[in-house]
C-alpha positions in Angstrom: -28.9 63.1 17.8 -28.1 62.6 21.5 -28.9 65.4 23.8 -26.1 64.1 26.0 -23.6 64.7 23.2 -24.9 68.1 22.4 -24.7 69.2 26.1 -21.1 67.8 26.1 -20.2 69.8 23.0 -21.6 73.0 24.6 -19.6 72.3 27.8 -16.4 71.5 25.9 -16.8 74.7 23.9 -16.7 76.6 27.2 -13.6 74.7 28.3 -11.9 75.6 25.0 -12.9 79.3 25.3 -11.5 79.5 28.9 -8.3 77.7 27.8 -7.9 80.1 24.8 -8.3 83.1 27.1 -5.7 81.7 29.4 -3.2 81.2 26.5 -4.0 84.7 25.1 -3.2 86.3 28.4 0.0 84.3 29.2 2.1 87.5 28.8 -0.4 89.8 30.7 1.1 90.9 34.0 -1.0 89.9 37.0 -3.4 87.7 34.9 -4.9 84.8 36.9 -5.8 81.7 34.8 -9.2 80.1 35.1 -10.4 76.5 34.8 -13.8 74.9 34.1 -15.4 72.4 36.4 -17.7 69.9 34.6 -20.4 67.8 36.1 -22.9 65.2 34.9 -26.1 66.8 33.5 -29.6 66.2 34.9 -30.3 62.6 35.3 -26.7 61.7 34.5 -27.4 62.8 30.9 -24.5 64.6 29.3 -22.1 67.0 30.8 -22.5 70.6 31.8 -20.4 73.4 33.2 -20.6 73.4 37.0 -18.4 76.5 37.5 -15.6 78.6 36.1 -13.0 79.0 38.7 -10.2 81.6 38.8 -6.9 80.5 40.2 -5.5 82.2 43.3 -2.0 81.0 42.7 0.4 83.9 42.3 2.5 84.3 39.2 6.2 84.7 39.2 7.7 88.0 40.4 9.9 89.7 37.8 11.4 93.1 38.6 8.7 93.6 41.3 5.9 92.8 38.9 3.7 89.7 39.2 3.5 87.9 35.9 0.6 85.7 34.7 0.2 82.4 36.5 -0.8 80.6 33.3 1.1 77.3 32.7 1.3 77.2 28.9 2.3 73.5 29.0 -0.8 72.5 31.1 -3.0 74.6 28.9 -1.8 72.9 25.7 -2.4 69.5 27.2 -5.8 70.5 28.4 -6.6 71.9 24.9 -5.6 68.6 23.3 -7.7 66.5 25.7 -10.7 68.8 25.2 -10.2 68.6 21.4 -10.3 64.8 21.5 -13.4 64.7 23.7 -15.1 67.2 21.2 -14.1 64.9 18.3 -15.5 61.8 20.1 -18.8 63.5 20.7 -19.1 64.8 17.1 -18.3 61.3 15.8 -21.1 59.8 17.9 -23.5 62.4 16.6 -22.5 61.8 13.0 -22.8 58.0 13.4 -26.3 58.5 15.0 -27.4 60.6 12.0 -26.1 58.0 9.6 -27.9 55.2 11.4 -31.1 57.3 11.3 -30.7 57.9 7.6 -30.1 54.2 6.9 -33.2 53.3 8.9 -35.3 55.7 7.1 -34.1 54.4 3.7 -34.9 50.8 4.9 -38.4 51.9 5.9 -39.1 53.9 2.7 
């Protein structure tokens, strides 16, 4: 298994959690959405969370009340991209495990 892929899965899980929280609060007045900044891991191995940033952009004003600034369209696109990245990393891990199994069978 690749440590780089495992660190990527951990970081991508955080991204999904933040996105899910943004979506869950789309109807919460005054809610400020957050985003996750990712960076290369130590020695350019894998990906890790650099920071979780809260938006300062105001939401719309409705009857004198500020609504959530969450853009549901953007959140859904981000969730799809993150899901595909998660799938790619799990596919790599699965393939590495299969190769290891085949190698062990050849040696045995």
